C-alpha positions in Angstrom: 22.2 17.9 -29.7 21.5 21.7 -31.4 18.4 22.2 -33.9 17.8 24.7 -35.6 14.8 25.9 -32.7 17.1 25.8 -29.8 18.5 22.4 -27.6 16.7 19.6 -26.3 17.6 16.1 -24.1 16.1 13.5 -23.2 16.5 12.5 -19.8 14.9 8.3 -18.6 14.5 7.3 -14.9 12.2 4.5 -13.5 9.5 5.9 -10.4 8.6 3.0 -8.4 4.4 3.7 -9.5 2.8 2.4 -12.0 2.1 4.6 -15.0 -1.0 5.9 -13.6 -0.3 6.9 -10.3 3.3 8.3 -11.8 0.7 10.3 -14.6 -1.6 11.4 -11.1 1.0 12.6 -9.7 2.3 14.9 -12.3 -1.2 16.5 -12.8 -3.3 16.6 -9.7 -2.5 19.4 -7.9 -2.2 18.0 -4.0 -0.3 15.5 -5.5 2.0 17.7 -6.9 2.6 19.7 -3.7 3.8 17.0 -2.3 6.8 16.2 -3.9 7.6 19.3 -5.3 9.1 22.5 -3.9 6.6 25.0 -3.5 3.9 22.7 -5.3 2.0 23.9 -8.2 -0.7 23.4 -10.9 -1.7 21.7 -15.1 -4.3 21.9 -15.2 -6.1 19.4 -17.7 -7.2 20.4 -20.6 -5.5 21.7 -23.7 -4.6 25.2 -23.1 -4.4 25.0 -19.8 -1.9 26.3 -16.9 1.1 25.7 -16.1 2.8 27.0 -13.1 6.0 24.3 -10.8 7.7 25.5 -8.2 5.6 27.9 -6.5 5.9 30.6 -9.8 9.2 29.6 -10.8 8.3 27.7 -14.2 5.2 28.7 -15.8 3.8 27.6 -19.3 0.5 25.9 -21.3 -0.7 22.6 -21.9 0.0 21.1 -25.4 -0.9 17.8 -24.6 -3.6 16.0 -21.5 -5.0 12.9 -22.4 -4.7 10.4 -18.8 -5.7 7.8 -20.4 -3.7 7.5 -23.3 -0.7 8.8 -21.2 -0.1 12.1 -23.0 1.8 15.0 -21.8 3.4 17.6 -22.5 3.4 21.6 -22.2 5.7 24.5 -22.1 8.0 25.0 -19.7 9.5 28.7 -18.8 11.9 29.6 -16.0 10.9 33.0 -13.9 14.6 33.9 -14.7 14.8 33.1 -18.8 15.1 36.3 -21.1 11.4 38.3 -21.5 12.6 37.8 -25.8 12.7 33.8 -25.0 10.9 31.2 -26.1 9.3 29.1 -23.7 10.3 25.2 -24.5 8.7 22.0 -24.7 8.2 19.6 -22.3 7.2 15.7 -23.1 6.7 12.7 -20.9 6.7 9.2 -21.9 5.2 6.5 -19.9 5.6 2.8 -20.3 5.4 -0.1 -17.9 8.4 -1.8 -16.5 8.7 -4.3 -13.3 9.9 -1.7 -11.4 7.1 0.8 -12.0 7.0 2.9 -14.7 10.6 4.3 -17.1 8.9 7.9 -17.9 10.9 9.4 -20.0 11.4 13.8 -20.4 11.5 14.4 -23.7 12.7 18.9 -23.1 13.4 20.8 -25.9 13.9 24.3 -27.6 16.2 24.6 -24.5 17.6 28.0 -25.7 21.6 27.7 -24.9 23.5 24.6 -24.2 23.8 25.3 -20.6 20.1 26.3 -19.4 19.7 22.2 -21.3 23.0 21.0 -19.3 21.0 22.5 -16.0 17.9 21.4 -16.9 18.8 17.7 -17.3 20.4 17.4 -14.1 17.5 19.6 -13.3 15.1 16.6 -14.6 16.5 14.1 -11.9 16.5 16.4 -8.8 14.0 18.6 -9.0 12.0 16.0 -9.7 12.2 12.4 -10.8 14.2 11.5 -7.2 11.0 14.1 -5.5 8.7 11.3 -7.2 10.7 8.7 -5.5 10.7 9.5 -2.4 7.3 10.2 -2.6 6.4 7.2 -4.0 8.8 5.4 -1.4 8.0 7.1 1.6 
């Protein structure tokens, strides 16, 4: 899907933990280090810094509200050209019989190739490792 501001993907995935636990695993530095290769951190406030997979991903927090389970931030891999604008990642947490239906809306990706790579990457490097974290 092409939009005037780039490409967009949507990934839905069942994580075997409650929405509260999934939110914490995605936002608390100690937990991020347990599932995210090379660790990272998310400063828990609007405008806070985002670093994931060491420093491969940088960005800034757009929305952070633990109580309402609202989380979004900008996302820019280190290999993107300096002139390429960051993309935007938004998470939605829905209770599910098996835990949480986590939806990731990733928009403003610069190319169709990046969109396809990120769609696979979200599963391989974030969602599958999250479930491994919760089930082992």
